[in-house]
VEXDREN-2710 file (C-alpha; in Angstrom, 1 decimal):
% VEXDREN-2710
k/r/px/py/pz
1/MET/-34.7/-39.9/28.1
2/ASN/-33.4/-41.7/25.6
3/ILE/-30.9/-45.2/25.3
4/LYS/-27.7/-42.8/24.2
5/TYR/-28.5/-40.4/27.9
6/ILE/-28.5/-43.8/29.9
7/GLN/-25.5/-44.4/28.2
8/LYS/-24.1/-41.8/29.4
9/LEU/-25.2/-42.1/33.1
10/LEU/-23.7/-45.3/33.0
11/SER/-20.4/-44.7/31.6
12/ARG/-20.0/-41.2/34.8
13/ILE/-19.7/-44.5/37.1
14/ASN/-16.4/-45.9/36.8
15/GLU/-16.1/-47.9/40.5
16/VAL/-18.2/-49.2/42.9
17/ARG/-17.4/-49.6/46.5
18/ILE/-20.2/-50.9/49.3
19/ILE/-19.9/-49.6/53.1
20/GLY/-23.5/-50.9/54.1
21/LYS/-23.8/-48.9/57.4
22/ASN/-26.7/-47.8/59.3
23/VAL/-28.0/-45.4/61.7
24/GLU/-30.7/-43.6/63.3
25/ILE/-30.3/-40.0/64.5
26/ASP/-33.4/-38.3/66.0
27/GLY/-35.4/-40.2/64.0
28/VAL/-34.5/-40.3/61.0
29/VAL/-32.7/-43.5/59.7
30/CYS/-29.5/-42.6/58.0
31/ASN/-28.3/-45.5/55.5
32/ILE/-24.5/-45.0/54.2
33/ALA/-25.0/-46.7/51.2
34/GLY/-20.9/-46.3/49.5
35/ILE/-18.5/-44.4/47.2
36/VAL/-18.6/-43.6/43.5
37/ARG/-15.8/-42.3/41.9
38/TYR/-16.5/-40.8/38.7
39/GLY/-13.2/-40.2/36.6
40/GLN/-10.6/-39.6/39.7
41/LYS/-13.8/-37.7/42.0
42/LEU/-15.0/-40.1/44.9
43/ARG/-18.5/-39.7/46.8
44/LEU/-19.9/-41.1/49.4
45/ILE/-23.6/-41.3/48.9
46/ILE/-26.0/-41.3/52.0
47/LEU/-30.2/-42.3/52.0
48/GLU/-32.1/-40.5/54.5
49/TYR/-35.3/-41.4/55.8
50/ASP/-37.6/-38.6/58.2
51/ASP/-40.9/-40.4/58.4
52/MET/-41.9/-37.1/60.7
53/TYR/-41.0/-35.5/57.6
54/ARG/-43.4/-38.9/55.6
55/ARG/-47.0/-38.1/57.7
56/LYS/-47.1/-33.9/57.9
57/ILE/-46.0/-34.4/53.8
58/GLU/-49.3/-36.8/54.0
59/GLU/-51.3/-34.4/56.8
60/MET/-50.5/-31.4/54.3
61/GLU/-52.3/-33.1/51.7
62/VAL/-55.5/-34.1/53.0
63/SER/-55.5/-31.1/55.0
64/GLU/-55.0/-28.5/51.9
65/PRO/-57.5/-29.1/49.2
66/SER/-57.4/-27.2/46.1
67/GLU/-59.7/-24.9/47.1
68/ILE/-57.7/-23.4/50.2
69/ARG/-54.4/-24.0/48.7
70/GLN/-56.1/-21.1/45.9
71/GLN/-57.0/-18.4/49.2
72/GLU/-53.4/-19.5/50.4
73/THR/-51.7/-16.3/51.2
74/ASN/-47.8/-15.3/51.4
75/ARG/-47.8/-15.8/54.8
76/SER/-49.6/-19.2/54.8
77/ILE/-47.0/-21.0/52.4
78/LEU/-44.0/-19.3/54.4
79/LYS/-45.7/-20.9/57.5
80/GLY/-46.8/-24.0/56.6
81/ARG/-45.5/-26.3/53.2
82/GLY/-42.9/-23.9/53.3
83/ARG/-41.2/-24.8/56.7
84/ILE/-42.2/-28.8/56.1
85/GLU/-38.1/-30.0/56.2
86/ALA/-36.4/-32.9/56.3
87/ALA/-35.0/-33.2/59.1
88/GLN/-31.5/-34.5/57.6
89/SER/-28.4/-35.1/59.4
90/PHE/-25.6/-34.8/56.9
91/LYS/-26.8/-31.5/55.2
92/THR/-23.4/-30.2/56.6
93/ILE/-20.5/-32.0/56.7
94/LYS/-16.9/-30.6/56.9
95/SER/-14.2/-34.6/57.1
96/VAL/-15.0/-37.8/56.9
97/SER/-12.9/-40.2/59.0
98/ILE/-12.9/-43.4/57.1
99/GLY/-10.8/-45.7/60.2
100/GLU/-7.3/-44.7/59.6
101/MET/-7.8/-42.8/56.4
102/GLY/-8.9/-39.0/56.3
103/PHE/-10.8/-37.1/54.0
104/ASP/-12.0/-32.9/53.5
105/VAL/-15.5/-32.5/52.0
106/ASP/-15.2/-30.3/48.4
107/PHE/-18.8/-29.5/48.9
108/THR/-22.2/-31.3/49.6
109/GLU/-25.0/-32.2/47.7
110/ASN/-28.7/-33.0/49.3
111/ARG/-32.1/-33.5/47.3
112/LEU/-35.3/-35.0/47.4
113/LEU/-35.7/-38.1/45.4
114/ASP/-37.9/-39.0/42.2
115/PHE/-39.3/-41.7/40.6
116/LYS/-39.6/-39.8/37.6
117/ASP/-35.9/-39.0/37.7
118/GLY/-34.2/-41.9/35.3
119/GLU/-30.4/-40.7/37.0
120/SER/-31.8/-41.3/40.2
121/VAL/-33.2/-44.6/39.8
122/LEU/-30.6/-45.7/37.4
123/PHE/-27.7/-44.9/40.2
124/LEU/-29.9/-47.1/43.0
125/SER/-29.6/-50.2/40.8
126/GLU/-25.9/-49.9/40.0
127/LEU/-25.6/-49.8/44.3
128/LEU/-28.0/-52.3/44.4
129/ARG/-25.9/-54.1/42.0
130/ASN/-23.0/-53.8/43.6
131/GLY/-24.3/-55.0/46.6
132/TRP/-25.9/-52.4/48.3
133/ILE/-28.6/-53.8/50.9
134/PRO/-30.8/-50.7/51.8
135/GLU/-31.5/-51.9/55.3
136/GLY/-33.8/-48.6/56.9
137/VAL/-35.4/-47.6/53.4
138/ASP/-36.2/-50.5/51.4
139/TYR/-39.5/-50.0/51.7
140/GLN/-40.0/-46.6/51.8
141/ASN/-41.6/-44.7/48.3
142/ILE/-38.4/-43.8/46.7
143/ASP/-40.1/-39.8/46.5
144/MET/-39.5/-39.9/50.1
145/LEU/-35.9/-40.2/50.7
146/PHE/-33.2/-37.8/50.3
147/LEU/-29.6/-38.2/48.7
148/THR/-26.8/-36.7/50.4
149/SER/-24.2/-36.3/47.8
150/ILE/-20.3/-36.1/49.9
151/GLU/-17.2/-35.1/47.2
152/LEU/-14.5/-35.9/49.0
153/ALA/-11.5/-33.6/48.6
154/GLY/-8.9/-35.0/46.1
155/ASP/-8.4/-36.9/42.5
156/TYR/-8.1/-40.8/43.0
157/THR/-7.7/-43.2/40.1
158/GLU/-9.0/-46.3/42.4
159/ILE/-11.6/-46.1/45.5
160/PRO/-9.0/-45.7/48.9
161/LYS/-9.0/-49.7/50.5
162/PHE/-10.7/-49.7/54.0
163/GLU/-11.8/-52.8/55.9
164/HIS/-15.5/-53.5/55.1
165/ASN/-16.7/-52.9/59.2
166/ALA/-14.6/-49.6/59.3
167/LYS/-15.1/-47.2/61.5
168/LEU/-16.8/-43.8/60.3
169/HIS/-16.7/-40.5/61.1
170/PHE/-18.2/-37.2/60.2
171/THR/-17.2/-34.1/61.6
172/MET/-20.0/-31.5/60.8
173/ASN/-20.0/-27.4/59.9
174/LYS/-21.9/-25.4/60.7
175/ASN/-25.6/-24.9/60.1
176/SER/-28.2/-22.4/59.7
177/VAL/-32.0/-23.3/61.7
178/SER/-34.7/-21.2/61.5
179/TYR/-37.3/-19.7/63.9
180/LEU/-40.2/-18.6/63.3
181/VAL/-41.0/-14.8/65.3
182/GLU/-43.8/-13.6/63.8
183/GLN/-43.4/-9.7/65.8
184/PRO/-45.3/-6.2/64.3
185/LEU/-43.1/-3.4/64.1
186/THR/-43.1/-0.2/62.4
187/LEU/-40.1/0.7/60.6
188/ALA/-39.3/4.7/60.3
189/VAL/-37.7/5.6/57.5
190/ASN/-34.3/7.6/58.3
191/GLY/-35.8/7.3/61.3
192/GLU/-34.1/7.3/64.8
193/TYR/-33.9/3.9/66.4
194/THR/-32.3/4.0/70.4
195/ASP/-33.7/0.7/72.2
196/LYS/-33.0/-2.8/71.6
197/LEU/-35.8/-4.6/69.7
198/TRP/-36.6/-7.8/72.3
199/PHE/-38.5/-10.8/70.4
200/LYS/-39.0/-14.4/71.2
201/ASN/-39.4/-17.8/68.9
202/THR/-42.9/-19.5/68.5
203/GLU/-41.3/-22.3/70.1
204/ASP/-39.7/-21.9/73.1
205/SER/-39.8/-19.0/75.4
206/GLU/-35.6/-17.9/75.0
207/GLU/-35.4/-14.0/74.1
208/ASN/-33.4/-12.6/71.6
209/TRP/-32.6/-8.9/71.1
210/VAL/-32.2/-6.4/67.5
211/GLN/-30.6/-3.1/67.8
212/ILE/-31.6/-0.9/64.1
213/ASN/-29.5/1.0/63.5
214/ARG/-31.0/2.8/60.3
215/VAL/-34.1/2.1/57.5
216/TYR/-33.4/3.6/54.5
217/LEU/-34.8/2.8/50.9
218/MET/-32.4/1.4/48.3
219/ASP/-32.2/2.1/44.4
220/ILE/-31.9/-1.2/43.2
221/TRP/-31.7/-0.1/39.5
222/CYS/-29.4/2.8/40.3
223/ASP/-26.9/-0.3/41.9
224/MET/-27.4/-2.3/39.2
225/GLU/-25.8/0.1/36.6
226/LYS/-23.5/1.0/39.1
227/ASN/-22.1/-2.9/39.3
228/PHE/-22.4/-3.6/35.6
229/SER/-20.0/-0.2/34.4
230/SER/-17.2/-1.4/37.4
231/PRO/-14.1/-1.9/35.0
232/LYS/-13.3/-5.3/37.6
233/LEU/-16.3/-6.6/35.8
234/LEU/-14.3/-6.7/32.4
235/GLU/-11.3/-8.9/33.7
236/HIS/-13.9/-11.9/33.9
237/MET/-15.8/-10.9/31.0
238/THR/-16.3/-9.7/27.8
239/LYS/-18.8/-6.6/27.1
240/GLY/-20.6/-9.4/24.9
241/GLN/-21.2/-11.1/28.3
242/ILE/-21.4/-8.4/30.1
243/GLU/-24.2/-6.8/27.8
244/GLU/-26.3/-9.8/28.0
245/ALA/-26.0/-10.5/31.1
246/LYS/-27.4/-6.6/32.4
247/ARG/-30.4/-7.6/29.8
248/ASN/-30.7/-10.6/31.8
249/ILE/-31.2/-8.9/34.8
250/LYS/-33.2/-5.9/33.7
251/LYS/-35.9/-8.5/32.5
252/SER/-36.8/-10.0/35.7
253/LEU/-36.0/-7.3/38.2
254/ILE/-39.0/-4.9/35.7
255/GLU/-41.1/-7.8/37.4
256/VAL/-40.0/-7.4/41.0
257/CYS/-39.4/-4.3/41.4
258/PRO/-40.4/-1.3/38.7
259/LYS/-38.2/1.2/37.9
260/GLY/-39.4/4.5/39.9
261/MET/-39.9/1.4/43.6
262/TYR/-37.1/1.0/46.5
263/TYR/-36.1/-1.7/48.9
264/PRO/-36.6/-1.1/52.5
265/VAL/-33.2/-2.2/53.8
266/ILE/-32.9/-2.3/57.5
267/GLU/-28.9/-2.3/59.1
268/TYR/-28.9/-3.6/62.3
269/GLU/-26.7/-5.2/65.7
270/SER/-27.5/-8.6/67.2
271/GLU/-26.0/-12.0/68.7
272/GLU/-23.1/-12.8/67.0
273/ASP/-25.1/-16.5/65.6
274/ILE/-28.3/-14.7/64.2
275/SER/-29.7/-12.9/61.2
276/LEU/-33.1/-11.8/60.5
277/GLU/-35.8/-11.4/57.9
278/PHE/-38.2/-9.5/57.6
279/HIS/-41.4/-9.0/55.7
280/THR/-43.7/-5.6/55.1
281/LYS/-47.6/-6.9/56.6
282/GLU/-48.8/-6.4/53.3
283/PHE/-46.3/-9.1/51.3
284/LEU/-47.8/-11.4/54.2
285/ASP/-51.6/-11.3/54.1
286/SER/-51.5/-11.3/50.2
287/LYS/-51.9/-14.1/47.9
288/PRO/-48.4/-14.9/46.3
289/VAL/-47.8/-13.3/42.6
290/HIS/-45.7/-15.5/40.5
291/HIS/-43.4/-13.7/38.7
292/GLY/-42.9/-15.3/34.5
293/ASN/-39.2/-14.6/34.9
294/GLY/-38.0/-16.0/38.1
295/SER/-36.9/-13.9/41.5
296/ILE/-33.3/-12.6/41.9
297/GLY/-32.1/-12.7/45.3
298/PHE/-29.6/-9.9/47.1
299/ILE/-27.0/-10.0/49.0
300/ILE/-26.4/-6.3/51.1
301/ARG/-23.7/-5.4/53.1
302/PRO/-23.9/-2.4/55.5
303/ASP/-20.5/0.3/54.8
304/LYS/-19.7/0.2/58.2
305/ALA/-18.3/-3.1/60.0
306/THR/-19.4/-1.8/63.3
307/GLY/-22.7/-0.1/64.6
308/ILE/-23.9/1.7/67.4
309/LEU/-23.2/-1.1/70.1
310/GLY/-20.0/-1.5/68.6
311/LYS/-20.9/-5.1/66.9
312/LYS/-20.5/-6.6/63.8
313/LEU/-23.3/-4.4/61.6
314/LYS/-25.8/-6.4/59.2
315/SER/-28.5/-6.1/56.3
316/ALA/-31.7/-7.6/55.8
317/ILE/-33.3/-6.4/52.2
318/ILE/-36.9/-6.3/52.1
319/GLN/-37.5/-7.1/47.9
320/GLU/-41.1/-5.5/48.0
321/PRO/-41.3/-2.4/46.9
322/VAL/-42.3/0.8/48.1
323/SER/-42.1/4.5/46.5
324/GLU/-39.4/6.7/46.9
325/ASN/-41.7/9.0/49.6
326/THR/-41.9/6.0/51.5
327/GLU/-41.5/7.2/55.2
328/SER/-43.1/4.2/57.4
329/ILE/-43.3/0.1/57.2
330/GLU/-45.7/-2.1/59.2
331/ALA/-43.3/-4.9/58.8
332/GLU/-43.1/-7.9/61.1
333/LEU/-40.0/-9.3/62.1
334/PHE/-40.6/-12.8/60.4
335/GLN/-38.0/-14.9/61.3
336/TYR/-34.7/-15.8/62.4
337/TYR/-31.8/-17.5/61.9
338/LYS/-29.6/-19.1/64.4
339/THR/-25.6/-20.8/63.5
340/ILE/-25.5/-23.7/65.2
341/ILE/-22.5/-26.6/64.8
342/PRO/-24.4/-29.8/64.3
343/LYS/-22.9/-32.8/66.7
344/ASP/-20.4/-35.2/64.6
345/VAL/-21.7/-38.5/63.5
346/ILE/-19.9/-41.7/65.0
347/LEU/-20.5/-45.0/63.3
348/PRO/-18.6/-47.6/65.1
349/THR/-17.5/-51.0/63.9
350/VAL/-20.9/-53.0/64.3
351/ASN/-21.9/-55.0/60.8
352/SER/-25.7/-53.6/60.4
353/PHE/-28.2/-51.7/62.2
354/ASN/-29.6/-55.2/62.9
355/GLU/-27.1/-55.9/65.6
356/ILE/-28.0/-52.8/67.6
357/ARG/-31.7/-53.1/67.7
358/LYS/-30.9/-57.2/68.9
359/ASP/-31.3/-56.0/73.1
360/TYR/-34.6/-53.7/72.7
361/MET/-36.6/-56.3/69.4
362/LYS/-40.0/-55.4/69.9
363/VAL/-42.3/-55.6/66.5
364/ASN/-43.1/-52.2/65.1
365/VAL/-46.9/-52.9/64.3
366/LYS/-47.0/-49.9/62.3
367/GLU/-44.7/-50.7/60.2
368/VAL/-44.9/-54.0/59.8
369/ALA/-48.3/-53.8/59.5
370/GLU/-47.1/-51.0/56.6
371/ARG/-45.6/-53.7/54.1
372/LEU/-48.5/-56.7/55.0
373/ASP/-50.3/-54.2/52.8
374/MET/-48.0/-54.2/50.4
375/GLN/-47.6/-58.4/49.7
376/PHE/-46.3/-59.3/46.4
377/ASP/-47.8/-63.1/44.4
378/ASP/-46.1/-65.8/45.2
379/TYR/-43.6/-64.2/47.6
380/ARG/-43.8/-65.3/51.4
381/TYR/-42.8/-63.2/54.2
382/PHE/-40.6/-64.0/58.2
383/LEU/-40.3/-62.4/60.9
384/ASP/-37.0/-62.4/62.1
385/ILE/-37.4/-62.4/65.6
386/ARG/-33.6/-61.6/66.4
387/THR/-34.7/-58.2/65.1
388/ALA/-38.2/-57.5/64.1
389/GLU/-36.9/-57.1/60.9
390/ILE/-39.0/-58.7/57.7
391/PHE/-37.1/-60.9/55.6
392/GLU/-38.9/-61.9/52.2
393/ILE/-38.1/-64.2/48.9
394/GLU/-39.4/-65.7/46.4
395/GLU/-41.4/-68.8/46.6
396/ARG/-39.6/-70.5/44.0
397/PHE/-36.1/-69.7/45.1
398/LEU/-37.4/-70.9/48.5
399/GLU/-38.1/-74.0/46.4
400/ILE/-34.3/-74.2/45.3
401/ALA/-32.6/-74.0/48.6
402/GLU/-34.8/-76.4/50.5
403/GLU/-33.7/-78.7/48.2
404/SER/-29.9/-77.8/46.8
405/ASP/-27.2/-79.5/48.3
406/GLU/-23.9/-78.6/49.5
407/ASP/-21.9/-79.2/47.1
408/ASP/-24.2/-76.6/44.3
409/ASN/-22.5/-74.1/43.0
410/PHE/-25.9/-72.6/40.9
411/ASP/-24.2/-71.9/38.1
412/GLU/-27.0/-71.6/35.6
413/TYR/-28.4/-68.6/37.8
414/LEU/-27.8/-65.1/37.1
415/ASP/-25.9/-63.1/40.2
416/TRP/-28.6/-61.9/41.5
417/GLU/-30.5/-64.7/41.9
418/LYS/-28.0/-66.5/43.4
419/ASN/-28.2/-64.3/46.6
420/ASP/-31.8/-65.2/46.8
421/ILE/-30.9/-68.8/46.5
422/HIS/-28.7/-68.5/49.3
423/ASP/-30.3/-65.8/51.0
424/GLY/-32.9/-68.6/51.3
425/ILE/-29.8/-71.5/52.7
426/SER/-29.6/-69.0/55.2
427/PHE/-32.8/-69.1/56.3
428/PHE/-33.3/-72.7/56.4
429/GLN/-29.8/-73.2/59.0
430/GLU/-31.7/-70.4/61.2
431/GLN/-35.5/-71.7/60.5
432/GLU/-35.9/-71.2/64.3
433/TYR/-35.4/-67.5/64.5
434/TYR/-38.0/-67.1/61.9
435/ILE/-41.7/-66.5/62.3
436/SER/-44.2/-66.3/59.4
437/LEU/-46.1/-63.5/58.7
438/PRO/-49.9/-62.6/58.0
439/SER/-49.9/-64.0/54.5
440/LYS/-52.7/-62.0/52.2
441/PHE/-55.3/-64.8/52.7
442/ASP/-54.7/-64.3/56.4
443/ILE/-55.5/-61.3/56.1
444/HIS/-58.6/-60.7/53.5
445/GLU/-59.1/-57.8/52.6
446/CYS/-62.7/-58.8/51.0
447/GLN/-63.9/-59.0/54.3
448/ILE/-62.0/-55.8/55.4
449/MET/-63.7/-54.0/52.6
450/GLU/-67.5/-55.3/53.8
451/ASP/-66.1/-54.1/57.7
452/PHE/-65.5/-50.7/56.2
453/ILE/-69.0/-50.0/54.6
454/ASP/-70.7/-51.6/57.3
455/SER/-69.4/-48.7/59.2
456/LEU/-70.5/-46.0/57.1
457/THR/-74.1/-44.3/57.2
458/ASN/-74.2/-42.4/54.3
459/GLU/-76.8/-45.0/52.2
460/SER/-76.3/-44.2/49.1
461/TYR/-72.2/-44.8/49.8
462/ILE/-73.5/-47.7/51.4
463/ASN/-75.4/-48.8/48.4
464/ARG/-72.6/-47.7/45.7
465/LEU/-69.9/-49.5/47.5
466/GLU/-72.1/-53.4/47.4
467/ARG/-72.5/-53.3/44.3
468/ALA/-68.8/-52.4/43.4
469/ILE/-67.6/-55.9/45.4
470/THR/-70.2/-57.9/43.6
471/GLY/-68.6/-60.1/41.7
472/ARG/-65.6/-60.4/39.5
473/GLY/-63.0/-57.2/39.4
474/ALA/-64.2/-56.5/42.6
475/PHE/-61.2/-54.1/44.2
476/ARG/-60.7/-52.5/41.0
477/ARG/-64.7/-51.7/41.0
478/PHE/-63.9/-50.9/44.6
479/LYS/-61.2/-48.2/44.6
480/ASP/-62.4/-46.4/41.2
481/THR/-65.7/-46.1/43.8
482/ILE/-64.1/-44.6/47.2
483/ASN/-61.8/-42.5/44.4
484/TYR/-65.4/-40.9/42.6
485/LEU/-66.8/-40.5/46.2
486/GLY/-63.6/-38.8/47.5
487/ILE/-63.4/-41.2/50.5
488/GLU/-59.9/-42.4/50.1
489/LYS/-58.7/-41.5/52.6
490/ASN/-60.8/-43.2/55.1
491/TRP/-61.0/-46.2/53.5
492/TYR/-57.2/-46.2/54.0
493/ASP/-57.0/-45.0/57.1
494/PHE/-60.0/-47.6/58.1
495/LYS/-57.8/-50.4/56.8
496/GLU/-54.7/-49.5/58.4
497/LYS/-56.5/-49.9/61.4
498/ALA/-57.8/-53.0/60.9
499/LEU/-53.9/-54.1/59.6
500/GLU/-52.7/-53.0/63.0
501/LYS/-55.1/-54.6/64.9
502/LYS/-54.5/-58.5/62.8
503/LEU/-51.0/-58.0/63.0
504/ILE/-51.8/-57.0/67.1
505/GLU/-53.4/-60.7/67.5
506/TRP/-50.6/-62.3/65.3
507/CYS/-47.8/-60.3/68.1
508/LYS/-50.0/-62.0/70.9
509/ASP/-49.9/-65.9/68.8
510/ASN/-47.0/-65.0/68.6
511/ASP/-45.7/-64.7/72.3
512/LEU/-44.0/-60.9/70.8
513/GLU/-43.6/-57.6/71.7
514/TYR/-45.5/-55.0/70.0
515/GLU/-45.0/-51.4/70.0
END
């Protein structure tokens, strides 16, 4: 990244209008940040945080050291890390209404943010600079946030005017959900299939069925030659472009399916909203192979519209090459996909996520303890007892606010500094609703470190850590030592419980309910 690239990124954003609405859907915090105009195109920006996804990723990273990952099979990858997905509520949007205005959706992009991605950081900075208050996603790591960018249909010279508190209505499109099956079966090439195959997913007892019509071997090389020799291609590409595309396909194809090998294809009928995925047992139990030129995806359509039961005929290709004389294949119906239409998402005219939570305020011990573990020097932290939200402010702005007069305009400060000062003024106007949270000195991490050492049974570890916390630089030496000993998870678990215990005591002292 260079300065010119940053300038280019910033110049793409012509206008920003903040919405700042929040909703929690099935445990996922969704922050509808605002609308951004790029030239004549509008994009509605949503950030989502799924705490369950974060926990699964962390558990996977802790439970799968490198030596275990080296023993992975294709099956464990498809069942394990490959199946950890965040519950993104805005993945398939058909249309959006903001107040009385309706917008169709051209396309939706969903991606996990990356703190190394300069474009993402700049983009978030631009939203914040324009007044976005990221409630519900403000303390989460950037690389645990999902960004949904919804491009609205039409061309615009400006963002349409709408009330700040306008009702939002998201009409959802079809979506696909996968279910694991892992049901073994023997596929007979060019054999007869007279009976339905019944199967269940591993999550519930609901039964589904498939009627296989036929299994045949496809010569993918022959099909490729036919496709590239089609005269229709010349309507869209030059001969040179066709030859270049053909060479690129061959480079990838030679690695995944050498000449003389074939791909099995299963033609089947099933319930209308279900499609199937098959793999050979040999592939599932083998170690993964990474191909240098990447992979190729194939979509196969049956020659007939309907099958032997009169239902729509579908195809599934097993992208695992077999020889021409293969008569049977030991395979598995590995998983199936079911088409669903999620419920519409409607955000009524409420000002913020906080207002929804007023009536059942409880201190979330885990969330607040995590924030206490990340306190900055020269900052003060308070709990708003109306909403259980944390209010943080730099001490200098709190002092300025306390000493200010009604006619002060704070012109000598930057815009963001003015915002913090006004937050401080609001704090003093409603001070009775805030309770000061335990500070770094109240938490006393040194004592937690000593308690952790006392909890260990390995004398060598105890001696090393006791030496590490003696003298100046104790915190750095302690962390270096636990990393060296490989017990950092033990430490963080211990510290987390200690912080939660201190916070529970603080809640009891202040007559606050907690969960």
